[in-house]
N, C-alpha and C positions, 0 to 999 in steps of 0.2 A: 701707229700700233706700237703697244708695249713691246720691249723684246723679251725672247722667250728666255730662259734659265740654261744656260752652258756654262757649265764649271771651266776653266781657262786649261788647256791641258796641251802640254809640249814636252818636248825632249830637252831633257839638261844639254847644256853646252860641253860638259865632259860625256866623251865618248869614245868609243875604239878607234885605233887609227886609220881603218879603213872607212871609215863612216863618214858622209856628207850629207847637211843637214841642209834642207833648204833656207830660206830666212824667215820664214815662220816660226822653224822649228819644231814644225809638223811632221815633217818629212825625213824619213831617214834611208839614206842611200848605201851600200855597201860598193864602191867602187873598183875593187879589186880583190882576189884569192876568193877565199870559203870562212874566213876565219877573221878574230878583229872587227867583229861588228857589234860590240855591245852599247846597247843608250838605257838611258836610264830615264825616269820620267824628270819632269824638271822642280817638281816638290814632292812632299812628302803625300802621301795619299791618308787620307780620312777615312775612317770607317765607314764600310759599304760603300767608298767611290772608287767607280772601275776605270780602270784605265783601258781604253780600248783603241786598238790598232786594225789596218784592216790591208791585207797584202795586196801589193799594186803591182808587184814585176817580182817574174821568178828567174832561174837562169839554170839551164840544163847543166847536166854532169856533174854534180854534186850530190854526194850521199849525206841526207841529215836536213829538216827544216827548221822553221821559227822554233827559239827557245824564250819561253814567259815567266816572270817568278816575283818575288820581292827579296828585297833586302835593307837590313839592317843599317849600313852605311854611307856613308853621306859620299855621292861621287866627288865631291870636292875633296875627301879625307884619302882619297886612293891616290898615291905617289905614283901608280901606273896601273892603266886600264887594262884588267886581265884580257889574254886572248879571247878565253873561252868564257862562257857563263858556267858551262859543266866540263872540267869538274872545278876548273882555277879559280871562279869568282864563291863558289860553292865552298870551297877547301879552306877559304879566307872566314868562314864560320859566319852566323847569323845570316844566310842567305839562304831560300829558296827556290830553285829554278824546274821549272816543267816542259820535257820535249815535245813538241807538239808532234804528233804522226800522221799519216793519211788518214787513218779508223781506228785504232785502238787508245783516245786519249781518256773515257769513263773510269773513273776511280769507283768499284765499287765496296761499297762500305758492309760490313758484315752485318747479316742481318735486316738488310733492307733489298728491297727489288729493283731488279734493273727494269728501267722503264724504257718502252719501245721506243726506236726512231719514229717518225712522221704523227705523233701525237696530235691533237687535236688543239688547233693555234689558242695560246691564251695572249694576252692583252700585258702582264705583266710577267718579269720574272724574278720570282721568290725563292732567295737564299738565305734557309734561316728566318732572321729575322729583317734579312736585306731586300726591298721591294725596289724594283728597276721597270720602269717602261721601257718593251721586250724591242718595239719596231725599232729602235734606232741600232740594236745590239747584233741585228742580221744583216748578212753579205746581201748587194743588190748586183745583176748582171748590169754590164752597161746599155742603156736605150739600142732596141733593135727589133728586128723582127722577132726573134723566138725570147726577149727578154721575162714575159711573161710568165713562160713557163721555167724558165731556169730560176728566176725570185721565189718561185713555188719550193723551186727544189732546196733552195739556201733554208727556207723557211721551216722546211721539213728536218734540216739538217741531212741530208741525203747527200749531198756534195762531199769530197774529202777537206777534212778539215784545212788543209797543205793549198786547196784550191784558190785562182787570183779572185779576187775580190771576199773572200771570205773575212771575218772578222771575229778575234781573240783577244779576249780581255783579262784582265786579273783584279781581285779586290781583295781583301779580309774581310771576314765575318767574327766581331768580338763574342767570346764564350762567359760563361755564367762564373767559370774559376778566373777569369781576369786575361786569359792567353786568346787567341785568332785561328781561325782556322783561315788557309788559302785555299780561294776558287778558282779555276779557270774556264771562263764563257767561251762556249764557240758558236757562234753564227744565233745568238738568244738561248743557247742550252747551258747549263750548269753541269761541269762535267764530274761535282762530286768535290769533297774534301783531298786535294792533291798533296797537302801539308799541316799539321798541327803541332799547336803549341808554341806558336809562334809572339812574339811581343808585345803586348801595345802598348809599353809604358816608354816604346823606344820611336824614332819617325820610320817609316819602311815607304822605300821608291820602289816601283817598279821597274822591272828586269826585261828587258825587251831585246834578244841576241838576234839580229839579222843573220843569220847563219845558214851554208851551203845553199841550197837550192832557194832559199827564201832571199831577195836582193832588194828589195824596198816595200817600204810599211810607211803608212801614213796615220796620225795620232785621228780619230775620231772623235769628236764633240759628243758627250751626249746629252742630251734635251730630256732635263728632269722634271719640266713643265711648269715652272713659275714663271710668271709673265715679267716681274723687275725682281733684279738682284743686284744688290752692291756689291761692286766687284770686289772689295778687300774683306769682306765678311767671310772669316774661316773657322766660326767659331762652331762646335761642337753644343747640340742639342737634345736631350732625351726628355720624350714625352711620357707622359702616363699612359694609364689604358693596356692596349694589345703589348706595347713594347717593342714595334715593329722600326725598320731602319726606314724610314721616308726622306727623299729629296725634292725640296723645291716647294712644298707645298707650305707657301707662308707670304704674311703679310708682312712688307716692309715697307720702312721711312726712313729715309734718309735725304736729311738736306731742304728738305721742303718737298722732295717727291714722294709719291707711295702709289705704292702696286698692289693689287689684290689677286691672287692666286686664286682662280675658283675649281681647280683643276681636281682636288679632293672631294668637289659635290657629290652628293649620291653615291659613294662610297660606304658609307654608314662609318665612320671613324670617326670619334671622339677622341677631343684631348685637347691642351691647349699649355702653352706653353711660349714665355716672354725671355729673352736675353739679348744683351746687346753686343755687337761685334767691335772688333779694334778701332772703325772708324765712328762710333757712335751709335751706329744703326738699331734699329729695334725691330726684332721680330716679332709675331704674334702667328705662332704653328697653330692653323686648324686641325692639325692630327699630330700623333706621337710622333715624333721626329730624332733622328740621332745622323750625324751626317754633316759634312762640309758643305753651306752654303753662301 
């Protein structure tokens, strides 16, 4: 069976002094106190690529929760990792961080209607021109007698965003003026543009601050639907047509291995794009594609 397309997502080896990473660099645990829990993505994010984590462990007695965002600072360039993302890292400039709360995380844009929670389930999350399969973005309860009930609550985003097993992600969506908007996604639901005017000309790393009552998080690999992926392909492709950002809908030929993705069939999306990745892989996309595959 051909492998599904999952972009490698790990934490950077540079992190706060109270953070312990597991061997795979996909789990970050704050081992003491409530601060010095800063983590970064191992690599800069591509346009529309979501860095998604799941809250694994909570710690009672602290006030505050997980903080997520983006920074244009290469973690390796930091002389000292700041104690806090807010305000310390933000005060360095070119950093945008959003503090997650139990219930009030939606950013209301003037002139737009607020969507009610518990809306009908949609298979894709659409943020401006970014389109991602929603299923992986939603938290799941541990298997048990009432897990089917809890899973429905995660889908409807009824449970607090800070609950164990909630999944929280960050991405940036390019804008026509050459900048980008930062979006926070909680259990498959877009919270709106939490920051605007981000520079797309500089690498942007995800920021995950394992702060206060949030004790441990794990990176969740997002399945973008492609059946074969060249691991070293990090080329950004822009297709014609609607101009949506799609991930992984591609035919990839690399070193004699060919995989064809049929996931986009039946979606009525047309377009064609070719490009070569750094390893020489050839990508033929059947849909408009902008993103790192």
